[in-house]
N, C-alpha and C positions, 0 to 999 in steps of 0.2 A: 812221448805219449800224445795222441791227439785228444784234444778236449774241447767240446762244444763246436765242433766243426766237421760235420758229417760228410763222408765222401759223396761226390756228385754223380757216380757211375750208376744212375737209376735207370729203370726200364724206359726207354723212349721209343722203341721200335714197335709199332702197332702190330706188325705180323707176329712178333714174338709174344706179345701179350694175347692175342687172339687165338694162338694155338693152345693157350692153358685152360684147363677145365678145374675150376677151384671150388671147394667145398667150404663154406663158412659155417661152423658149428657153434650154436648159441642156445640159450635156454636152460636146460638141464632141471634138477629139482632141488637146488641148493636155495639157501635164503637170498641169494643174489641174483634170481632167475630174471627179474624184471630188468635189472641193470645189464645182465648179459645180453638179453634180447636187444635192448638199445644199442649196445656195443656191436652186436652182430649186424643188425640194420645199417649201422653207419659203415662198418667195414664192406659190406655188401655194395652200398651206394659208391664208395670210394673205388673199389677195384672195378666196378663196371665202367667208372668215368674214365679210366685209363685203359678200357678195352678188354678187360679179363673177363672171360665167360665165368661167372660166379653164381652159386645158388646158396640159399640159407637153408639149414636143417638143423633139427633138435637132436639131442643125444638120446635117442629112445630106441624102443624095440625095432623099429624101422630101419636103423642105421646101418647094421651090418649087412642086411640083405641088399641095401642101396649100394653099399661099398662094393660088394661082390658083382652086382648086375652092371655097375657103371663106375669103375674105379676113377676116382679124381686124380689129377696130376699132382695136387698138393691139397692139404687141409689147412685152414686158418682157424685156430682154436680162439673163440671169442667167449668161451665159457669161463665163469668165475666161481669161486667157491670150490668144493671138494671135486666137483665133476670135472673141472678143467685145470685143477692144479695140484691134485694129490698123486698124480703120476698114472692112475690106473687106466684112463682113457688113452693116454699115450701109449702105455703097454699094448692095448687092444689094437691100435692103429699100427704098432710095430708087428703085431702078429698077422695083420692084414696086409703088410708090405705097402702101407700108404704113408707117404712122407707128409711131414707137417712143419709148419713154422714153430720154432721154440725149442726148449731143451728136451732131452730125452726123459724117459720115466724116471730113472733113478735120481737125476738132479731135481725134477719136479717134486718128487717125495721129500727130498730134503729140504728145499726152500719152503714147502708148504707147512712143515711143522717147525714153528718159529723157535722153540727151545733147542732143537737139533741144529737149525741154521745158525743160531746164535753161538753155539758151541764151536761150529766149524769157523765161524768168523773170529771168536776169539783166539782159537788156536793159531789162525792166521795173522794175528796181531792187529786185526782190525777193530776199531773202538765200536763197542755196543754196550749199553747200560747194563749194570748187574741185574740178575734176575733170579727168580726161583719158579719152577714148574709145578703146580699142584693138582694131581688128579683128584676128582670129587670124592673118590672112595677113600683115599689116604687123608683128605682133609677132614672127612667125617669121622675116621677111625681114631686119628691122633687127637681130635679135640679141637674144634675150630677156635676156640678162644685163644688157646695155648699156641697154636700155628701161627695166627694172625698176629699176636703179640710178639713172637719170635721174629716174624717178617719185619715189623716195624723197627724192633731193635737192631736188626742186622742190616737192613737196607736203608732205612730211614723214611722219612716223608718229605715231600710228596711221593705218591706211587702211580704207576700205571697198571691197570688190570685189563686185560684182554684174552680172548680165546686164543689157546695154543695154536689152533687150526682155524683160520677163517679170515675174512677180509671186509672191506667196506666200512670199517669201524663198528660193525655189529658186536653188541655185547661188551664194548670198551668204555672205560671210565677212568677219569683222573680222581685220586683219592688224595685230599689234602689234609685230612684229619683221621685219626685212628677209628673214630665213631662211624665213619662212612665206609669203612673197609668191608664189613659184613655183607652190605647191601650190593657192593660193586662185585663181590664174588658171587652172590646169588645171581645177579644179572649176566654175569659172564657165563655161569654154569648152565644158563638157559640156552646157550649157543654151541656149547662144547664140553665135553667131559673133563678137559684139562685147562687150568687156568694159568696163564703167564702173568707173573707180577714182577714188574721190573721198576727200577730207580726212574723217576720222572726227571727228565732234563729239560729245564726251561731254556727256550731260545727259539730260532726261526724254523719253522716246518719247511722242509725242502725235498722235493722229488727230483731224482735224476734218472731219466730214461736213457738206457743203453741199447744200441741197436748195431748189428753188424751187416753192412751191405755189400760186403766183399772184400774189405779192407782191414778186417779185424774189428773187435768190439770198440766203439766209440761213445763217449757220453754226449749227449745233446744238453743244451743249455739248461741249468737247473730251474725249476719251477717253485717259486716262493708262494705258501700257502697261508691265507690269513682268514680263518673262519671268524665270523661276526661275533659268536658267543665264546670264542676262545678254544674250543674244542673241535677237531676235524672228524666229526662223527658222521653216521649215515646221512642224516639231513643235510648237514653242511656240505656233503660231497655232492649230492644229487638234487639239491633244491636251489632254483635260480635265486640269487641274491643273498644266500646265506654265507657265501665266501667270496673273497676277492683273491685273485692270482696275479701274480707278477712273473712274466716269462720274457727275459731272464730274471732271475731273483736278484734282489737289490744287495748284492755281496760285493765286497772289494774283489779285485781281479786275483789276488793270491789266495784268498778263501774259496772263490769260485774254482780256481785250479785244484785246491785241496779237496774240495767236495767231489769233484770229478774223479780225482784219483782214487779217493776211497770207494766211490760207486763202482768204478771198473775193477778194483781190487775184490770187492764183494761179489760182483757178477762172475769173476775168474774163479775165486775161491770156492763157490758153489757149483762150479762146473756147467754154468748156463750157456745158452746158445742163441743167437739170432736176436733176442729181444728180452728186456726185463725192465722193471722200475725198480729203483733203490729208494726206500724212504729214510730220511734222515733227520735229525735235530742238530743245527748249528748253534753252539753255546756262545756265550758273550765273549769268549775268548777266540772265537772263529774255529773251534775244534768240531768237526762233524762226528755225529755218532750214528751208526746204522741201526735203525729199528726194526725193519724187516725188508724182504725182497720179494717182489711179485713177479711170477713167471707168465701171467696171463692179464697183463695190465688193461685197464679200463679203456674203452674207445668211445665213450659218449661224448656229447657236446660239452660236458663239464669235466671230462677226464683229463689226466695231467700229461699222458704221452702225446696226444695230439696237439696240446698247447706247445709242448717242447719242440714237436716237429716244426710247428709254424714259426716258433722263435729262431729255429736254426735255418729258416728260410727254404725249407724243402716243402715239396707238395705231398700231402698225406697219401693220396692214391698211389702216387709213383713209388713212395717208400714201401708201401704194403705190396705193390706189384714186384718190386725187386726182391722182397723177402719171399713171396711165394714162388718166383721164379727160381730163386737159390734153393728153396726147399724141395722144387720138384726134380732138381739134378740129384737128389739123395735117394732117389727111387731105385730099388735093387735092380 
């Protein structure tokens, strides 16, 4: 199993790159629109830097006519939130016979829904914290106080509350005492109708990006995340100075190997393709626990996948060029 040593068969022939017409999709209408636009612009610049003809487009009513009038060789999805990750857009691209970088619609839907993904991971023997998923309607019908008391009794404190579907830390909160749980649930329901409440595992926040450049999925060096306020929320992710990153993570070699193996296992168990980012906690014993898996990782200046690419000694534009070139070969 290859760990933290990506293959070197990247796009180097300018003639190959120049023949590609790539569409970068960014924006959308999710809470993560601004982050998506930043990702899209960075992807656009990186592809053009290696000679790929690329254009940036939003996922709006003009998209399908544009695909019909001038079908791209491949699409790079830089959309975050539901638009880019719930599988619906990928399903539409499949209907249009337009190939894209990343997993198919079915796998995207699975990874997008955290409770469903965690169930698959648990069945595959991949460690993930204990959890319960609570739809807002059931939460109200069964009585909020009784439900919350039972959660605390069953899972214990501290807890992590976050939307069952969503990203960028929006609506997420660490709950260290039972009195703070109701407010955390209200904050979570502002972003999703279902809350995922899971056991909070103290330890090192680590992200492992997985890419396939033609030799099978490989784990890039893990990135350690050290938020200044202790919580990797939206502000910590996208505000300069709020977080320190270490790439590669400050882990012993055997723990690094274990983290990579777990990330690759999660990528495989969920049926992912081309690219993903696996978010984990490494506890004090060196055991990694998978929190969630992202099928459309951020590509901004503070995003984790570009940091991992750099730590692996690879060129970001050439990696993206290879991914879109491989995607283009899947055109029917």
